N, C-alpha and C positions, 0 to 999 in steps of 0.2 A: 708717635706723632712728634714732630719737632716743636720746639718752643715757639717759633714764629707762627706755625699753623694754629697752635693752641691760642695764642694771643689774638689772631684773626677771628677764630671762632667765638672767643669771649666777647670781642668787640661787636661782632655781628649780632650775637644773641642779646647783648645789652642794648643795641640800637633797636632791635625788634621789640624788646620790652617797652622802650619808650614809644615806639610806633603804636603798639597795642594799647598803651594807656591813652594816647591821643585818639585812636580809633574808637575807644569806648564812648566818647562824646558823640561821634557821628554814626557808627555802626555797632551798637552794643551786642549784637548777636554774633559778630565775627571776631571781635576783639579778644574774648576769652580763649579762643582757639589759637590765635597768634601768640597770646601770652603764655598759654600752656606749653606750646612748642618751644618758645624762646627761653622760658624759665627752666624747662627740663634740660635743654642744651647747656644753658649757663650753669646749672647746678651740677650736671655730670662733669663738665669741664673743670669746675672748681674742685670737686671731690677727687678728680683724677690727678690733680697736681697739688699734693700736700706740701706742707712747709718742709724745706730741705735742711734747715738749720737744726741746731741742738738746743737752743735756748727755750726756756719755759715760756717766756714772753711771746716768742714767735709762734709757738704751738698754740698759745691762748688766742693770738690774733687769727690763726687759721681756724680755730673753733668759732671765732666771730664770723668768719666767712661762711662756715657751715650753718650757723644760726641764721645768718642773713638769707641763705638759700631756702631754709625752712620757712622763714617769714614770707618770702616771695611765693612759695608754693601755697601757703595759706591765703595770700592775697589773690592768687589765681582762683582758688576755690571760691572765695568770696565774690570774685568777679563773675564766675559761672552762676552763683546764686543771686546775682544782681543786688548785692549788698554794697552800699556805698563806703563801708568801712575798709574795703580793699585798698583804697588810696592811702589811708593812714598806715595800714600794715606794710604796704609797699614802701612808703616813705621811711618807716622805721628800719626796714631791711636795707634800704639804700644808704642810710646813715651808717649803719654797722659796716656795710661793704666798703663805703668810702673811707672810713677810719682804718679798716684793715688794709685796704689797698695803698694807703699812704704810709702806714707804719711798718708793714712787712719789709719793703725794700730798705728802710732805715735800719731795721733790726738785723737784716742780713748783712748790711754794710758794717754795722757795729760788730757783728760776730766775726766777720772776716778780718776786720782791723785788729780785733783782740787776738785772733789766731796768728796774724802776721807779727804782732808785737811779741808774742811768746817765742817766735823763732829767732 
């Protein structure tokens, strides 16, 4: 799968996660199913694209993404059980994912710059 297709799938699944969170207020019986599908797609795409660099920091940031996916899966389970804690767990997962999404490109850029300086 190309990088462009992967980005599109990640964006669609992230949008569906947001839609399912909003649907929970209106249709709480349908929202967990949308959330389960979108979190599964998001988690699989995240795991299928590991960190390509060599730095320990970049690998740690990828593990943040994996941990965030686990938190989203737990939030989906809590949504099925109709526990309101799902929102807090999802928020924690979103913070980890946002941090990793911002820092991984910076780390890759730093790594390529360091390699170019060596040459």
